[in-house]
Every structure is written in structure tokens, then in C-alpha cells.
C-alpha positions as a LaTeX table, in Angstrom:
\begin{tabular}{lrrr}
\hline
Residue & $x$ (\AA) & $y$ (\AA) & $z$ (\AA) \\
\hline
Met1 & $-0.07$ & 0.01 & $-0.05$ \\
Lys2 & 2.79 & 2.43 & 0.94 \\
Phe3 & 4.46 & 1.46 & $-2.46$ \\
Ile4 & 1.41 & 2.44 & $-4.27$ \\
Leu5 & 0.96 & 5.75 & $-2.55$ \\
Ser6 & 4.83 & 6.53 & $-2.93$ \\
Leu7 & 4.46 & 5.79 & $-6.51$ \\
Phe8 & 1.59 & 8.01 & $-6.90$ \\
Phe9 & 3.14 & 11.12 & $-5.26$ \\
Ile10 & 6.18 & 10.56 & $-7.61$ \\
Thr11 & 4.19 & 10.36 & $-10.75$ \\
Ser12 & 2.48 & 13.58 & $-9.55$ \\
Ile13 & 5.49 & 15.31 & $-8.82$ \\
Thr14 & 7.01 & 14.42 & $-12.15$ \\
Ser15 & 3.69 & 15.28 & $-14.01$ \\
Leu16 & 3.58 & 18.84 & $-12.27$ \\
Asn17 & 7.19 & 19.36 & $-13.40$ \\
Ile18 & 6.51 & 18.75 & $-16.96$ \\
Ile19 & 3.29 & 20.99 & $-16.73$ \\
Ala20 & 5.44 & 23.84 & $-15.10$ \\
Glu21 & 8.03 & 23.44 & $-18.12$ \\
Asn22 & 5.31 & 23.44 & $-20.91$ \\
Glu23 & 2.68 & 25.96 & $-19.69$ \\
Ala24 & 1.54 & 27.51 & $-16.30$ \\
Val25 & $-1.80$ & 26.13 & $-14.95$ \\
Ser26 & $-3.37$ & 28.70 & $-12.55$ \\
Asp27 & $-4.63$ & 27.74 & $-9.12$ \\
Glu28 & $-7.89$ & 28.94 & $-10.31$ \\
Arg29 & $-7.94$ & 26.68 & $-13.19$ \\
Ile30 & $-6.96$ & 23.66 & $-11.00$ \\
Ser31 & $-9.77$ & 24.41 & $-8.41$ \\
Glu32 & $-12.15$ & 24.50 & $-11.38$ \\
Ile33 & $-11.00$ & 21.21 & $-12.56$ \\
Ser34 & $-10.81$ & 19.63 & $-9.03$ \\
Leu35 & $-14.42$ & 20.88 & $-8.36$ \\
Arg36 & $-15.75$ & 19.52 & $-11.54$ \\
Leu37 & $-14.18$ & 16.12 & $-11.00$ \\
Glu38 & $-15.25$ & 15.73 & $-7.51$ \\
Ser39 & $-18.92$ & 15.45 & $-8.67$ \\
Tyr40 & $-17.89$ & 12.34 & $-11.08$ \\
Ser41 & $-18.48$ & 8.76 & $-9.94$ \\
Pro42 & $-15.46$ & 6.37 & $-9.90$ \\
Asp43 & $-16.43$ & 5.03 & $-13.26$ \\
Ser44 & $-16.79$ & 8.37 & $-14.82$ \\
Leu45 & $-13.33$ & 9.25 & $-13.48$ \\
Val46 & $-11.77$ & 6.15 & $-15.05$ \\
Glu47 & $-13.73$ & 6.88 & $-18.39$ \\
Arg48 & $-12.38$ & 10.48 & $-18.30$ \\
Arg49 & $-8.90$ & 9.43 & $-17.60$ \\
Asp50 & $-8.98$ & 7.11 & $-20.36$ \\
Phe51 & $-10.24$ & 9.70 & $-22.71$ \\
Leu52 & $-7.75$ & 12.34 & $-21.70$ \\
Ile53 & $-4.91$ & 9.54 & $-22.52$ \\
Ser54 & $-6.37$ & 8.40 & $-25.75$ \\
Tyr55 & $-6.75$ & 12.06 & $-26.75$ \\
Gln56 & $-2.97$ & 12.30 & $-26.60$ \\
Glu57 & $-2.77$ & 9.42 & $-29.03$ \\
Gly58 & $-5.00$ & 11.61 & $-31.41$ \\
Asp59 & $-8.48$ & 10.60 & $-30.85$ \\
Asp60 & $-11.63$ & 12.31 & $-30.11$ \\
Ala61 & $-11.72$ & 16.05 & $-29.16$ \\
Asn62 & $-14.83$ & 15.75 & $-26.57$ \\
Asp63 & $-15.53$ & 13.22 & $-24.13$ \\
Ser64 & $-19.14$ & 11.51 & $-23.83$ \\
Asn65 & $-19.90$ & 14.59 & $-21.55$ \\
Gly66 & $-19.03$ & 17.10 & $-24.25$ \\
Ile67 & $-15.95$ & 18.61 & $-22.19$ \\
Pro68 & $-13.01$ & 19.27 & $-24.44$ \\
Ala69 & $-9.66$ & 17.70 & $-23.80$ \\
Gly70 & $-7.84$ & 21.30 & $-23.31$ \\
Ser71 & $-4.10$ & 21.93 & $-23.77$ \\
Pro72 & $-1.55$ & 19.21 & $-23.03$ \\
Ser73 & $-0.53$ & 20.87 & $-19.70$ \\
Lys74 & $-4.17$ & 21.11 & $-18.65$ \\
Arg75 & $-4.73$ & 17.48 & $-19.67$ \\
Ala76 & $-1.72$ & 16.50 & $-17.69$ \\
Ile77 & $-2.90$ & 18.15 & $-14.45$ \\
Glu78 & $-6.65$ & 16.85 & $-15.13$ \\
Ile79 & $-5.02$ & 13.23 & $-15.14$ \\
Ser80 & $-3.09$ & 14.04 & $-12.04$ \\
Ile81 & $-6.06$ & 15.24 & $-10.21$ \\
Ile82 & $-8.29$ & 12.16 & $-11.37$ \\
Glu83 & $-5.59$ & 9.70 & $-10.23$ \\
Ala84 & $-5.45$ & 11.28 & $-6.81$ \\
Leu85 & $-9.07$ & 11.21 & $-6.43$ \\
Leu86 & $-9.23$ & 7.52 & $-7.41$ \\
Val87 & $-6.29$ & 6.78 & $-5.09$ \\
Val88 & $-8.42$ & 8.39 & $-2.18$ \\
Leu89 & $-11.37$ & 6.60 & $-3.37$ \\
Val90 & $-9.59$ & 2.98 & $-3.01$ \\
Leu91 & $-7.90$ & 3.91 & 0.14 \\
Ser92 & $-11.32$ & 5.15 & 1.78 \\
\hline
\end{tabular}
């Protein structure tokens, strides 16, 4: 369990460093993303994460809820937030 949590934090820090290098994402934007994602069910979170990952490979521009994928840095931070929420759901 500690290994998974440590791996998650390392991944998050790495993702945030990549984001900082590419484009600054404001705290306000991070809050907006977090608030939107908190209302998602676990299945919806997994679906959204899968969509964002597949979008990076050149698939759809909007998910099933019609929410656009955004810039690479916004996608990366959203994936990080989704993974954090999923870890919290698993640990609780």
C-alpha cells in the first residue's frame, strides 16, 4: 500500500514538473478542474482519464459529456487530479 502511495506521489510530482515547463496552469484553473471532477463517479473518473490519455494519441476532441480535452498541460494536470481522486476512493 505504501509503495502504491509513494509511486503516486512521484508520478504526480513528475507530472507537475512537466506541466510547469510547458505552460503554467493557474491555481484557479486547478480548482475549477478539481471541483468539476469531485462530482464524477469512480467509473466516470476512469472513463475521463482513459479519454484524456487516448486524446494524447490523437482520438476524439470531446468526451461523452462534451467536455473538451484542453491543452497538453491542462490534460496532464487533470489526469493527475483524477488519479489522486481514485487513490483516495480506493484508500477510503
